[in-house]
C-alpha positions, 0 to 999 in steps of 0.5 A: 683431144678426143671428141664425142657426139655427146658428153653428159655431166653426171652419172646419176640415173637420168644421165644413164637412161640418156646415155643408153638411148643416145649409144643405142642410136650410134652416137658416141657418148661419154658420161663424167661422174664425180663419185667413185660410182655412177648412180648419184643419189639412187645407191645402195650402201652399207651404212652401218659398220659390220652389218650386212644390210644394203640400205637405200640410202637417199632415194628409196622408192620408184613410181615415176619410172615409165615401164616404156623406159624399162622396155626400151633399155632392157633393163633387168628389174623387179619392182615389187608392189606394197600389199599396203598403201598406208597406215596412219596410227591415231590417238582419238579420245583416249583409244589408239587406232590406226587408219589402214589403206590396202593396195588395192583397197578393199573391205578392210579399208572401208572399214578402217575409215569408218572406225576411225571417222564414225561412219562412210561419208570420209571413205566416199569422199576419198574414193570420189576424189582419187577416182577423179584424180586418177582421170588426170593421172591417166591423161597425163602419164602418157605425155611424159615421154612425148614433146610438151602438150599445152596445158589447154590440150591437156585440160580438154581431156579432164573434168574441168572442175578437177583441173581448177581443184588440182591445177589453178586453186591451192590444194589446201582449198580442195582438201578442206572442201572435200574432207572433214576429218583432220587425219584423212585430210592430212593423208592426202596433203602429205604427198604434196609436201614431201621434198617440198617446202610449202603451205597447202594455201600457198598461191605458188602451187608448188604443193600441187605440183608436188601432189600431182607427181606423186600421182602420175607415175605410170598412170596409176601413182603407184610406189614400188619397191626395187628388189636389190635396193635402189642401187639395183635400179642404177646398176642395171642402168649403168650395165645398159649403157655399157652394153650400148657403147657408152663410156662411163668415166668415175671420180671425174669432176667437172670443173668447166662446160662451155658451149657455143650452140654448135659445139662444146667442150667439158673439162675435169678433174681426174686421178691423171690430172685435168683433161678436156674433151670437145663434143657436139652436144652437152647434157646436163645431169647436174642441178641448174645452179651447178651447171650455171657455175660451171659455165661461169654465170654468177648470181644464180640462187641455190634451191634449199631442200627441206627433209630429214632422212633417217636410216635405221636397222631394227632388231624386230619391228615394234609393237603398236599401242593400237594393237595392228600387226606392224608387219602390216602397218609398216608394210606401206608408207607409216605416217606420223603426226601427219594430220592437216593441222599438225602439217600446217603447224609444222610449216608455220614453225620452220617458216619462222625459223623454228624446228617444229616441235611436233614434226611430221614424218613418213616411214616405210620398211623396205625388207618387209617387202624385199628381205634380199637387202639383208644377209640371211642372217639378219633375215632369220633373226628378224631384223628390218630396216626402216627409212623415215623422211621427216617433212618441213625441215628446210636447210635453214634450220641447220644453217648455223649449227648442222650437227646440234640442229640434226641431233635435236630433229632427229630426236624429235623425229624419232619420239614422234614414232616412239609415241605410237609404239608400245615399247621403247624404240631404242630396245628395237634398234640394232647396234653396228660392230662398234656397239653404236645404235643403227641410226644414220640421219641427213639433213639438207646440208649432209645430202648437199656434201654427199651427193651434190645437190645444191641446198640438199634439194631432191628435186634440184629445184621447185617441180614444174607442171609436166606440160607446156605453160608457155605457148612457145614451149609446146612441142618441146621437150622441156630439156632445152637451155639458152644454148642450142646444143646444152640440154637438162637431162636430170631432175632440173628438166621440166618433167623432173624430180624423183627416180624416173629417167623422164629427163633422161629420155627426153634430153635423148629425144630432144637430139634424136628427133631433130 
């Protein structure tokens, strides 16, 4: 039987990060991936038959991937900034206007706030709040690649009142106290609920944790566009892992993980039948509930994802009722029906088991920043991609009839987008080689079926605070399990979620610093 120092279960981006660090350090490393390719949910694919457009099918932007990891692994990546942070179309007193937030913010942002709210007070509140949050991000970000700090140590480096607002009290309280305008409140609040099913006053504070993770990447919280699509990120990681000497095996469906604290054994099914390998360390890049099943454990609850992902290819960007330039409006995150009250209403509907009648969602256009994902012919003819992320669509809403619920949810989300357009959306959508509209929708169940995320949960479970919440965890890496030689290297690690590489880096460091 073969023997490796480390076997990594799952070839998503975190597994590849861990494999590269470990192989660079001279450890024999095997990565097992059940799909025909590595990358997990961070892939680029030609979704529509006969159409040369490579869409970031599941994950689509990069924020939390530290520049240090990119440099350490020698990755050749082009992560581009968006000129616009966000645009929110608003209908007020019979007028269609838009709240534009530039990156970096300037006079146009101030003027946009003033036009929407009738003065400068909301923009002043905005700059005050995000200025304070940036100090928290600057304190937290450098610790993400280090052993866990205690909450008290981190708190000593930031304003105590801000810590209480963001870490100790429901975020809804802070938003309602600091901001008066419903739309501005919603723009702030949306970062707290993307991929997380929670109300803004939830006492568990999972909405606060989600908000924090959206704002701490590299100390700035900027979400960047990967040139070539998300697949370019994981292709670069796979190439780095192979250069370092790691062995990557695809079409390998792991069926069993056994560990005793000293040695481990992993069994999988592949094209040549069942195989097993012994090792010193096992790293899990699958969700904790999946790992539990591989270990033969029972009674572990599967997480519940909460989103609807829609991919579109357009013949041209649609005109807006506000009259704003669609090339500017869609260049950042385009908010649809995400006023604060709309977010809360949609949550209450979904919590009661009903599809939100006016579902909040966010849209972004990858091809405005990176046209390389389209063929030269599509670029020349004005085509563009749109990614739509529907908020507050927990898996429970699709449980009885996934196909019917998907169709209805997609219809409602796209109707919400169309309500702000000056032309019919269908007239803008391209058709594939079979004459069908280029629309693809994925519910949590579809995501589970496609990439193996239990419950379709994009974070593998609720996000955790990126510091030690128990005194005994300080100084650890947040990747440890109940068995000494079994580590979590994926999104389910303490500092996990999104395309970050944090779990992979920290699991590798758990081994290399012993």
